[in-house]
N, C-alpha and C positions, 0 to 999 in steps of 0.2 A: 308519703311521709307528711305532707301538708295536711291531709285529711285527719290523720291520727293526732297531729298537734292541735288541730282545731277541736277535736273531740276532747282532748285533755283540758284545753282552756275552758270549754263550755262546762265540763264537769267541775272544774275548779271554781268557776264563778257561780255554780248552782243553776245555770241555765238548763242543764240536763242532769238526770240522775247518773251518778258514777256507776261503773260496772260492778265495783265491789266496795263496800264500806265496812270497816272493822269498827263496831260501835263501842263507845264507852271504854276507851283504852287509856292507860297511863303511859305516856310516850316519853322515852329517854331523849331529851333534847341535847344533842351533842354540842350545840353552839353556846348554850347557856349553862350546861352541866346541871340541869334540873329536870324534874318530872313535870310533864304538862298533860292535863286531862283534856280529852276530846275524841272525836271520831277521826278515823284515817280513811280518806277517800282515795281510791285507786282506779286508774283508767289506763288501758293499754300497757299494763305492766309497770306503770310509774305512779308514784305518789303525787297527787294533784292538790291535796289540801288536808289541813288539820283544823277541826272546828266542829260545826254542827252540819252533818250531811245526811242525805238520803241516797240509798243505792238500789240498783236493780237486784243485787244480792247483798244481804246484810248479815253479818256475823256478830253476835253479842259476845263481848269479851268480859263484861261485868267487872271492870276495874283491874283486869290483869295487865301486866306490864309488857310493853312492846319495845324491843331493842333493835337496832340495826344489825344486819347479818354480820357474823364474826369473820375476821380476816387474819390468817396466820401469815405473818410477814417473813418467816424464814423456816423452811422445812425441807428435808430430803425425803421425798415420798417413798423412796426405796427402803427407808428404815422401818416402815410399817410392815415390810415383808410380804405385802400383797399387791396385786396389780391395781392400777389407778381406779378402775371401776369398783373394786372391792373396798378400796380406801374411801371412796365417796360414800358408799353405803354405811361405813363406820362413822364418818364425821358429820355428814349433813344433818342427821337427826339430832346432833348436839349443837346445831346452830351455825356451824361453819359453812360459809357460802363462797369463800374464795381462799386460795392459798398461793403463796409465792414460793415456788420450789427451785432448789438448786439441784439439778440432776447430776451432781458431782460423782455419785457412786457408780451409776450405770455408765457414765462417760469414761470412768477409769477402766471399765471393762470393754466397752464397745465404741468409744469415741463419739464422733458426731452421729453415727448410726444409732447409738443408744439414746442420744438427746432427741433425735427426730422420732424415734420410736415412742418416747414418752410424750412428745407433742401429739402424735397421731392417736395414742391411746387416751389422751385427755380431751380430744375434740368431742363436742356434742354432749358433754356431761352436764348435769345440773350444777355440779361444783365447778366454779370458775378456777382454772389453773393457769397461773402466769409463771414465767420462767426468768431466772437470772442465769447467765451463762457461766459454767465452771471456770474458775481462774487458775486452778492448780491441778492439772492433769499431766504428769503425776505430781504428788505433793512436793517432792524434792528430787534432786538429781540422784540421790541414793535410794530410789524406789523404782520398782519395775512393774508398770501397769500395762493394761491392754492397749493403750493409746497414748499419744503425746499430742496435746492440743495447744498450739501456739496461737499468736494473735491472728495469723493468716487463716488458720483453720476455723477460728471462731467468727471471723468477720462476716461471712454470709448469713449467719444465724441472726444477726441483729435486724435483718429485714423481716423476720417472722413477727406477725402481729402481736403475739402475746409475750414477746421478749421485752423485759423492762430494764435490763442492764447487765453488769458484770457481778458475779456472785462473790462471796466472801474471799477477800484477798488474804489468804492464810500466811503467805510469805511476807509478813510485816518486816522481818529483818532485811530482806532484799529490797522491799519498797522504800524504806527510809534511807537506804544506801544507793538509791536510784539505779537499781538493776534494769538494764535495757529491755530484757525480754518481758519483765513485768510491766514496765512503763508503756511498752507497745500495746499491751492489752488495755491498760487504763486509758491511754490516748484514744484508742478506737472507740471505747465507750463514751468518752467525753465528746468526741467529734459528733457522735450520734445524739448528743444531749441526753444521755442515759445515765442511770445511777451506777455507783460503785459501792458495793457493800463491803464491810470490813470484818476482820477476825484478828484481833490483836490483844490477847490477854496480857495484862501487866505492863502495858505501854503507857509511859508518863512523860511529862516534861517536853524537852526538845524533840525527842523521838516521836512523841504523839503529835507535836506540831508538824513535823515533817510528814507523818502519815496522813494527816488531814490535808496538808498542803498538796499532797499528791492527788487529792480528789476523792478520798474515801469518806463516805457520808454517814456510815452507821457502824455499830458494833454489837455483837450478840454474845461476847465472851466475858462480860463483866461479872465477877463473883463478889465484888465489894462495892458498897455504895459510894465510897470516896472516889474510887476509880471511875465509876459511872458518871458521877457529878462532874469530874474534871473533863470527861469526854463530851458531856452536854455543854459545858462552858466553852469548849473549843468548836462547838457547832455541829457535833455529831448527834444523830438520833441513837438512842439506846434501845436495843431489843431485849426485853426481860425474858430470859429463857427458863422454862420449866418443862423439861422433856423426860425421857426415860433414863438416859445416861447422865445428863447434867441438869441439876436442879438449883437454880439461883434465886428463885422467887423470894424466899424468906430473907436472904441477905440484902435484897434490893428493895425491901418494903418502903424505905424512906422516899423512893422515887415516885410513889403513888400520891405524894403531896405536891402542893404548889411550891415552886413553879415547875418542878422537874417533870411532873407527869405529862405535861404538854409536849415533851420531846421523847416520849417513850411509847413502846408498843409491846404486845405480848406475842411470844413465839414459842414453838416447841423444839425446833431443830431436828431432833430424832424422837420418834414416838413408836414404840413397839405395839403389836396388835393387842396384847393383853391390857395395856394401859388404855388404849382406845375403847375397847369393849367394856372394860370394868369401871374405869374412872371417867372417861370422856376426853374431850380435846381442849379447846380454848375455854369452854364452859367450866371445865374442871379448874383451870388456872384462876378464873374469876371467882369461883366458889371459894377456893383456898385462900386467895388474896383477901377476900371479904372476911373470912373466918379469922384471919390474922390481924384484922383491924383496918384494912384498906377501905377508902371511900368507894362504895359500890358503883356509883356513876362514873367516877374516874376510871375504875377497872373496866367498865363497859366501853368507854371511849378508847382506852388503850388496847382493847381487843377488837376494835372496829374502825372508828373514824380516823384514828391516828395513822394506822397502816395505809388507809386509803389516801390520806394527805401525802404521806411520804412517797408512795409509789405513783402518785398522780392519777389515781382512779377516781375521776371527778364525779361519777354518777352513783357511787355507792358509799356506804359507811355512815349515812345519816338518814333520819326520817324527816323529810321536808319536801315541799313541792319541787318537782324536777328531778328528784332522785329515784332510782329504780326501787321498786317495792320488794326489796330483799329484807325480810323481817323475821324475827323470832319472838314467840310469845312465852313469857315465864310468869309463874304465879307471884313470885317475889324476887327481890334482888339478892337476898341472903342465901336461900337454897339454890337459886338459879337453875331450877329444873325446867328444861326446855320442853314445852308441851306441843307447840306447833311451829313449823318453819315454812315461810313463804318465799318463793323465788320468782321474781318478775310478776308478783301478784297471784301466783298459783300456789296452792297448798301442796308442798312436795314431801313433807315428813310430818308425822304425828305420833306422839307417845312412844318415841324411841325407835321408829322404823320409817324408812322411806316408802312412799306410795308405790304400789306395784305398777300402776299405769305409767308412772314417771320412768321407772326402770325399764319397762317394756319399750317405751318410745325411744330410748337412747341406745338400745342394743344394736351393735353393728360389728362386723368382722374386720379385724385389722391384721394384716400380714406381719409376722414376726421375722425380722432379718436373722440370718444364720448366726451372726456375731452375737445376737441377743439370746436367741432360743437354743443355741448349741455352742455355748461359750467356753467349753472345756476342751483345750488342746493339750492333753496330758496323757502320757502313756500309763499303763497299769503299773501300780506301785508294788514292789516286792519288799519284804523285810530287809533283804540285803542292801537295798537302796538307802536305807535309813541308818546303816551302821556308822558309828563314829569311831574312828581310829584313835588309839591312844598316842598322843604326841606330847605328853607332859604328865605331871603328877597332880595338877591342880586345874579345876574348871572354873570359868567365869559363869555365874548364874544370874540370869535376869530375874530379879525378885519383884513381885507385885507389892504395891502399897495399899493396904486395906482402905477402901472407900475413895481411892484416888486413881487417876490415870497415869500418874508418874511412877517410875520404877527406880530401884536401887540395884547396886551390884554386890554380889556375895562371892567370895573366893572359897571354894570347898574342895576337899580332897577327892581325887578320882577313886571311885569304888566299883567293885564288881560283886554283885550278889545274885544268887540263884533266883530265877524267875523274873528278873528285871533286866532291862538293857544296861550294858556297861555305862557307868557314870550316874545312873539313877540311884537315889537313896530316899525311899519313901518315908523312912523314919525321920529324916531331916527335911521332909517335904520338898524334895527335888525330883522333878520328872523331866522327861525328854521333850523337846519341842522341835518341830520341823516346819518350814515354810517352802512350798513347792510352787514354782511358776506354772500357771495353768492357762495362759492366754495364747502363747505362741509355740508351745512345746520346745522351749529352749533347753530343758533339762536342768535349769538352774535351781538350786536348792540350798537353803540355809539350815544348818543343824546346830542345836544348842541345848541349853538347859533352863528350865523355868522353876522358880521358887515361889512358895506361898500360894500355890494353886489348890492344894489339898487333895489331889487325886491319889488314891491308894492302890488302885488296880484298874486295868483297862485303858481305854483311849477315847479321846474326843476329837472330832474333826469339824471344820466349818469353812465355807467359802466366802463368808462375810468377814472380810479382813481389811479394815480401813488402812489406806484409802484405795489400795491397788487391788484388793479382793483376790489375792492368790489363795492357795489352799493351805490352811494352818492345821497342824496336828499336834496334839499333846498327849503323852501316854507314858505308861510305865514299862512297856515292852514293844519291840519292833513289829511283832506279828499283829497285835491288836491295832497298832497305829496304821499299818498298811491296810488292814481290813476296813477301818473307819474311813481312811482316805479314799479307798476304792468304792465304798458305798456312796460317798458324796459324788465321786466321779461318775458312777453309773447313773445317778439321778440328775446329772448335768448341773449340779450345785446343790447347796443346802447344808444340813447339819446331820451328824451321826454320833452315836455313842456305842461303844463296843466293849465287851469284857469276856475274857476266857475264850476267844475265838468265835463269839456269838454277837450278832447285831442286836442290841437291846432296844434301839429306837432310831428312827430317821425322820427327817423332815425335808422332802424334796423342794428345792427352790429353783426351778428350771429357767425362770426369766433372768438371764444374766448371772445366775448363781446367787441372786439376791431376793427374788420375789416369787410368790406362788399365785396361781389363778384361783385358788380356793378362797372362801370367805375368811374374814379376819378371825371370827370365833373358832373356825376349824384350825387355822394356823396356830392360834393361841393354845388350843387344847393339846396339839402335838408338841408345841414348845414346852408346855408345862409338864407333859409326860417325860420329855427328855431331861428337864431339870430335875425331876424326881429320880430318874436313873442316876444322874450325876451326884445327887445327894447320897444315894446308896453306895456309890463308889468312893465316897469320902469328901467330896467338894462341899464346903460349908455353906450355910445360908447367906453369909456375907459376900460370897463370890458368885457373880453371874457367870456360869461356865462358858457361855458363848460370847457375851459382850466383852468379858475380860480378854479372851483370846483375840477378839476382833480388833482391839487396840494394841495388842502386844507387838504388832509388826509395824506400827505407824512411826516412821522415823522423824517426827517433828515434836515428840513429847519426851523430855529427858526421863531417865538417864540412858538406859539401854533399851534397844529393840532388836528383834530378830526378823529379818526378811530374806528374800531370795538371794541377796548378796552376802548374807551372813549376819554376824553380831554387829550392830551399829552403835557406836558411841555418838549419841545425838548431839551433845553439846559441842563436840569437835568435828562432827559430821565425817567420821572415818570408820572403816571396818576394823574390828578388833579380832584377835585370835581367841577362839573359845577355850583353848587349852594352853596352859603355860607351865613352865617348870619353876616351882618355888614352894616354899613351905608357908602356908597361910598362917599369919599370926593370930587371927581371930576368925574362926569359921562361923561365928554367929553374928558378924557385923553386917546387918542388912540395911 
C-alpha cells in the first residue's frame, strides 16, 4: 500500500508520468458546481490530479465532458426482473457505477437466505452494490410472506461490509406511535451508527417531527414539492424518484434549485427491464430533468456526489485527487449520451455495451439456495379450488383507479353468466381475482373480484405480488385461471397469460419467482409479447396487466386489497366479507 501511495503522489506532483491521462476534458466539479477544463491524471485506479499532465497512456477527449460515476441511492434490484449480473450489463454502460439496494422483495420470499444470496451474486461485479436491510418483512400483520424478519434476525447482517443501514421504514404509522418492534430495528441500526431510510408519503407537521426524531434520515415517497421542502427543512434528505411504477420528477423540479438541491439525490426505486434497455437508468433521469429546465450540473451532482455524501462513500462521487477514477464521458450535458465508462481507471463500457473482457473476468459460479431457486411450495391448482360460493346477493369489488395505486370499493349484484365464473360480469368490467399462498403450502387463498382491469376473456397470473409475492390470478373463468396459475407454478415463478384453455405466453422467473438469468433485452421482449396478448384480451393501454396485479394485494395502500387472508380494508386493517346481502343503491359508484 505504501508503494502505491508513493506512486500516486509522484504522479500527482509530475515527478513521474501518470499511468493514464484523459487529455483536454471538461470536468464537472462537484465542489463548485462548475465546469473546469484540464487533463485528468489517473494512477493505481485513483484520480491524482487535474491540470496539465503527461501519461504513459493518453486518451484525447477533445473537450468532451467527464462526470463522476452515477449512484442510485434507492433501488430494489429484483424489480429489474433479471439476476444481478444481467442488471449490471444493463446499467453500467449508462454510467451507473454504484447502487444501494433494498433486497426487500427477495427477503419476503426467502428471508435472510434471500438477502445473503443477493450479497453473493453481487460480489466481484464491476457495479458496486451496497445494501440497506429490509425493515418490513412482512409489510404488515395482515400479510403472509415467506419469512418474518425481526430485529434479532437482521442484527448479524449489519456486520457485512457492504451493509449501510436499515431500508425504507414503510410503517410510518407504527414508527410515530413508538411501536416496539419497529423501534428495536431502528435502535439496532443507530447503535451501529448506520443510516435509517424512510418511506412516509403525506407525512407532515408533528407526525413528521416524530418520524424524524425516531432517526429516519431520508424519504423517497414525495410526490409534491411542498411536502419535500418540509422534509428537507426537518433535516431529511429527499430522494427524487423516477422509476417505472412511480414517476415524481416533474412534480419535484423546484428541488433542483438552490438551496434544496444540496439535500437531494436521484433514485429509481423500481425499474423494469424495458425501461433500462430502451430509456436508460440515472442518465435518463438527468436527461429528462435537463429537458424540463433543471440546471444540468445540479442534476449530475444529485445523481452522483450527493448519494455518496449521504451514504458515507468517501472515495467516490467526485472528480478530484484522492477519489477513485470512476468516471463517465458524455459529449454534452443536455443529451447526456454516455460514450465511455471508466471504473477504477479502466475502460469498462463503451458505446452502450460493457467490455467483454470485463465480463469474462467477473464470471463465477454461485450456488442458489433451495428457498431461492425453488420457492414454490404450492400444490397443483384445480378449477374447483377457485370456486366462490354464493353467500349473498351483492359482491364487494376491488376497483382500480386509473394511473394510481389506490383503489375504491364497488358494490355490484351477484351475476351468473354462461362462459364465465359466477360473480364475473365482463360487461361491467368485473373479473375474478385469487391470491394463493405459495411459500409454505398452507393452502391459504383469498378469493374476490376486481374491477377496472379490462380483461374480457382468459386469465393472467403473476408471482410478482408486492410485497409478499404470493401467486395472483385474475380471470373471467376458473379453468383458465387454474391453467395460468399452474403454468407459473411449473416455471417456479413468473408471468403467464391464458385464453380458451391455451397458454398464450409465459415468462419464467425462477429466481425466487422474481428474476430471470436471461439478459434484460430477452426478458423485455417476452414481457412485451405478454402485454400484447393482454391487449388482445381486452386490457387497455392505460393498464399494465402485471404491475397492476402486483400491487393489488399490498395491504398498505387504501382502500381495498385482496391477499391470502381475503379482502382487506386497508384503512381499518381488517378482513371484510366479499359477499353480503343487500340491494346496492348505486352499482356504478367506484
